[in-house]
N, C-alpha and C positions, 0 to 999 in steps of 0.2 A: 179349694175345699171340694173334694170329689164325692164324698158320701157322708151319710149321717154319723157313722162311727168316727170319722175324722173330726167332724164338727163337734160331736159330743165330747171327744177327748180334749178339744180346745176349750170348750166351755166348762167342762167339769173335770179338771185335771186332779192329780193326786192331792190327798189331804195335806201332804208335806208342803204344798205350795201355799196353803193357808197360813203356815207358821213362818213366813218370811220375815227376816229382820228388816228394820227401816232402811238399811243400806241396800239390801237386795231389792226392796220395793222401789227405791230411788233409781237403781240401775235399770229396772224394768221400765220405769217411767221414761228415763232418758232414751232407752232403746226404742220405745214406742214413738217418741217424738222424732227421733232420727229417721225411723222408717216412714213416718208421715211426711217429713221433709223430702225424703227420696222419692216417695210416690208423687208428691206435688211437682217436683222437678221433672219426673218422667212424664207426667200429664202435660206439662208445658212443652216439653221437647217432642212428644209423640201424641199430638192431638187426636190421632185416629184411635188411640187406646183410652181416651178420656172416660167413656161410659163404663168400660171394664174396671178401671181404677176407682171410679166413683162408687160403683156397685160393691167392690171389695171393701172399700172404706166403710160403707154402710153396714155390711155384714160384720165387720170387725167392731164397729161402734156398738151395735146391738149385742154382739157376743160379750164385749167388755161390760156392758150395762147389766147383762144377765149374770156374768161372773161375780160382779159386785154383790148382787142379790144372793147368790149362792153362798157367799161368805157369811151372810147375815142369817139366812134361814135354812141353809142346806140344799143339796141338789134336788131332792125329790120335790120339796115345796116350791123351789124356784121354777122348776119345770112345770108344775101344776099352775103356778101363777102366769107363766108365759103362755101355756095352752089356754087358760081362761081369757087372757088378753087377746089372743088371736081369735078366739070364739066371739068376743065382743066385736071385733072388726069384721068378721065374716058371718054375720047373722043370716045371710042368705044361703049358706052352705046347706046342702041336703043332709050331710052327715058331719056334724061338728067334731072337732078333735075331742077324743076321750081325755079327760083331765085326770090322768093316772100317774103323773110324775115320771113317766118314761120318755126319754128323748129318742123315739123310734123313727121309722121312715116317714110316717104321716106328719109328725112334728117337724122333721127335717125338711120335708117338701114345703110345708107352710112357712118355715123360716126363710126359704128362698123366694117363694111366691109373693110374700107380703110386700116386698119392695116394689112390685109392679103396680100396686094399687095405692100405697100410702107413703107419705113423707115420714122420715125417721122420727120426728117429734111426735107424730100421731101414734106411731108404733110404741114408742116409749110410754106415752100416756096410757095406752091400752094395757101395757104390761103392769104399770102402776095400779090401774083400776082393777086388774085381775088380782094383784097381790092384796090390795085393800079389801076387795070383795071376799076373797077367800078367808082373810083374817077375820072379818066381821062375821061371816057365816059360821066359821069353825069355832069361834071363841065367845061370841056374845051371850050365849046361853049358859056359860060356865062361870059362876061367880068367883071361882078360885083363880081365874085368869084375868089379868089386867089388859083388857082389849084396847083401851086408850093408849097404853104404853106401847103395845105392839104396833098399833097404827102409827104412832109417832116415830117408832123405829123405822118403819117402812118409808114414811115420808122423808125422814132424815137420810136414809140410805139411797132411796131412788128419786128423791126430790118430790116436791108437792105437785099436785095435779095443776097443770097450766091450761 
């Protein structure tokens, strides 16, 4: 993954990808599992490259985690939730990420830098917290929106806070 446009394209591909048939989704799952097995074999055979493969797997896991959220809430909201989660983790930043829903260069840089400081489960929890926080802030004052249902949808989609 060389730049933020490449990462953005991987995370937020065409809307047509949302409408995959169960067979196509299963094919993707099998393809991903095969790739994971290949990476594991390469790690075992090339121990010098272990850190690089481990890092790539982490990037892929978070990317897939965010893609799942995109399918539920849309690209802009998913990016806002991701940016909010990164801001939770980096409270010491002099300039936090602008939570604007744009996957730009700063968000891209944060995407890569985050792995230097946190375990993947902590990153996922921060993204969940960002999604829940944004949902509560954006909807709790509107009586026409069922905030509890939205929170339940996020928890079902991204898993509960652990």
